[in-house]
C-alpha positions as CSV (number, residue, x, y, z in Angstrom):
1,M,58.4,202.7,-186.3
2,Q,56.4,204.2,-183.7
3,E,57.8,204.2,-180.0
4,V,55.3,204.2,-177.1
5,A,56.0,203.6,-173.3
6,F,53.6,201.9,-170.9
7,K,53.7,200.1,-167.7
8,S,53.1,196.3,-167.8
9,E,52.9,193.5,-165.1
10,L,54.2,190.0,-165.1
11,L,51.2,187.5,-165.5
12,E,51.1,184.2,-163.7
13,D,52.1,182.3,-166.9
14,G,55.3,184.3,-167.3
15,H,54.0,186.6,-170.0
16,L,54.0,190.4,-169.8
17,A,50.5,192.1,-169.9
18,C,50.0,194.3,-173.1
19,P,47.5,197.2,-173.3
20,R,44.8,196.3,-176.0
21,E,45.7,199.5,-177.9
22,Y,49.1,198.3,-178.7
23,A,48.3,194.6,-179.3
24,K,48.5,194.5,-183.0
25,P,49.7,191.9,-185.4
26,N,53.4,191.8,-186.1
27,A,54.0,194.3,-183.2
28,Q,57.4,194.1,-181.7
29,F,58.2,195.1,-178.1
30,K,61.4,196.1,-176.4
31,V,61.3,195.5,-172.7
32,T,63.1,197.8,-170.3
33,V,63.2,196.9,-166.7
34,S,63.7,199.6,-164.1
35,F,63.6,199.4,-160.2
36,P,62.8,202.6,-158.3
37,D,65.4,201.8,-155.6
38,E,67.6,198.9,-154.4
39,E,65.2,197.9,-151.6
40,S,62.8,196.6,-154.3
41,V,65.3,194.1,-155.5
42,D,65.0,190.8,-153.6
43,S,68.3,189.7,-151.8
44,P,70.1,186.7,-153.2
45,R,68.9,183.3,-152.3
46,P,70.8,181.8,-149.3
47,F,73.3,179.0,-150.2
48,G,71.9,175.5,-149.5
49,L,68.3,176.5,-149.6
50,C,67.2,173.0,-150.7
51,K,69.5,171.0,-148.5
52,G,68.1,167.7,-147.7
53,E,65.4,167.9,-150.2
54,F,67.0,165.7,-152.9
55,I,70.1,163.7,-153.2
56,V,72.8,164.1,-156.1
57,P,73.9,160.8,-157.3
58,D,77.5,160.0,-157.3
59,D,77.5,159.7,-161.3
60,F,75.9,163.0,-161.8
61,D,78.6,164.2,-163.9
62,A,79.4,161.0,-165.7
63,P,79.3,161.0,-169.5
64,L,75.8,160.3,-170.8
65,P,75.1,156.7,-172.5
66,E,75.6,156.6,-176.2
67,H,71.9,156.0,-177.0
68,I,71.0,159.4,-175.1
69,L,73.8,161.2,-176.9
70,N,72.4,159.9,-180.1
71,E,68.9,161.2,-179.3
72,F,70.3,164.8,-178.7
73,E,72.1,164.7,-182.1
74,G,68.9,163.5,-183.8
75,Q,70.2,160.1,-184.6
């Protein structure tokens, strides 16, 4: 197995860009992410960021109806 390193960028569709010279059938890639310094990492999102944008119903954590459970189980 040949190992090569190249820089890539994240595309809008969520895929990583691959240089054409490495885009071969059955190619396998190992992704290593590195950050040059801590400043390049975004800070955590603040708590309550979506407050007021939606309402969580009172029965949010209630058991699912039997017909929906059956669909998950392929019945």
